[in-house]
N, C-alpha and C positions, 0 to 999 in steps of 0.2 A: 449553387447556381440554380437548382430546381426551385428553391424557395424564392429566390429573387424573381424568376420567371413567373412563379405563381402569384407573387405580389403584384407584378406588373399586369398580368392578365386580370387579376381581381380588380385592380384599379380601373382597367378598361371596362370591365363588365359593370361595375358600379356606375361609372359615368354614362354608359350606354343605357342602363336601367333608369337613370334619372331623366333621360330625354324621351322615354316612352310615354305615350299618351294613355288615357284611360281605356281607349279602345283596344290597346294591345295588352290587356290584362292577362290573357291566357299565356302570352309569350313571356310576360313578366314572371308568372308562376314557374314556368319551365326554367327560365334563367336563374331564378332564386334557388330552385332545387339543384341546378347544376353547380352554382356557387357553393351551396352547402355541402354537396358531395365532394367537391374539390377540396374544401377545407378539411373535411373528415379524412380524405385520402392523404392530405399533407400531414395531418397529425399522426395518422397510422404509419406513414413513411418515416417520420422523425422518430417514432417509438421503436420501429423495427431497426432503424439505423443505430439508435442508442443501445438497444439490446445486443446487436451484433458487435458493436464496439466494446461493450462490457464483457461479452463472452471472449472476444479476442484478447482483452487485457487479462482476464482470468487465466486463459490458456498460456499466455506469455509468462505470467507470474508462476504458474505451476511448472513450466519448463525451467525457469530460473531456479526455483526451489529444488527441483530434481537434479539439476546440474550442480548446485551447491552441495546437496547431500552426497552426490557421487564423488565430488572432489574431497569432501571430508572423509568419506569411507576409504578412498584411495590413500589418503595421508595417515589416518589414524586407526582404521579398521571399523567394522560395522558397529560394534557395541559402543565404542567411544563416540562415533559420529551420532548415534542415537541420543546419547547423553548430552552432547553439545547442542544438538537441535532442540532438545527439551529443556535446556538450561539447567541441568541437574549437575551440580558440582560434586566432585569426589576427591578424596585424598589420592595423590599420585598424578593428577592432571597437570600437564605442563603449562608454563606461562602462555604459550601460544594457544593452547586449548582454551584457557580461561579468557584470553582476548577474543577468541572466536565466539565464546558464549555470551559475554557481557560487553564487548567492545573495549575501547581504550579506557583505562581508569581515569576518574576525575582528579584524583590525587594519589601520590605514591610516597610512602615513608620507607626509607632504606636504612638498615643497620648493617654494618660490615664488622664481622668478627674474625678471629684467627682462622677458623676452619669453615665458616659458612657466611653467606650473605642472606639476610632476611628482609623481604619486602612486604609491605602491607599495601595492597591495592584497595582503593576506596571508591565506592560507587554510590549513586543515588543520594546526592547532597540533601540534607534536611535543613540545615542552616549554615552559618559561616564556618563552624568548626565540627559539625557532626555529619556523619554519613550513615545511611541505612544498611549498607553491606560492606564488610571488610573481608578481604581474601588474603591469607598469609601464605607467602611463598618462601621456601628455603632453597637456595641454589636453583631457582627457576622451576620448582615443583611445589604444587599445592600441598600444604600440611594441615590447613584448617581454615575455617571461615566463621564469621559471626554476622547475623542479620538482626538489626534492631528495627522493630516496627512500632511506631507510636500511634 
């Protein structure tokens, strides 16, 4: 609203200045200085508003991150929560923990045996049949992983 009002006032001042005669040159200089200061003030106002908005967004993201970390610590304990947040995979991590670390897998291969079920979760598709990261789970617990970087 302030910007719209400033534009309307600026338009009025410009049309007023166009109607001034040569005799009113001193008044013209004062009006131009006022118009320039108004423009500078408007720019400064927009910058302050943008900075406050960015600071508020940063604070909100920090609150969300802290709440997420607290929730992970309540469910898994401090050490496991730190590993999940840093995306450090370890043997013994549950399927739920792996999903928290990397999200839902892009593809899953499942093999069912007499005494166990083995799943390979695949992440970061390279092409139609290749993935950069494979996480192997036996009965819902991480037993190994492989990362291919080309």
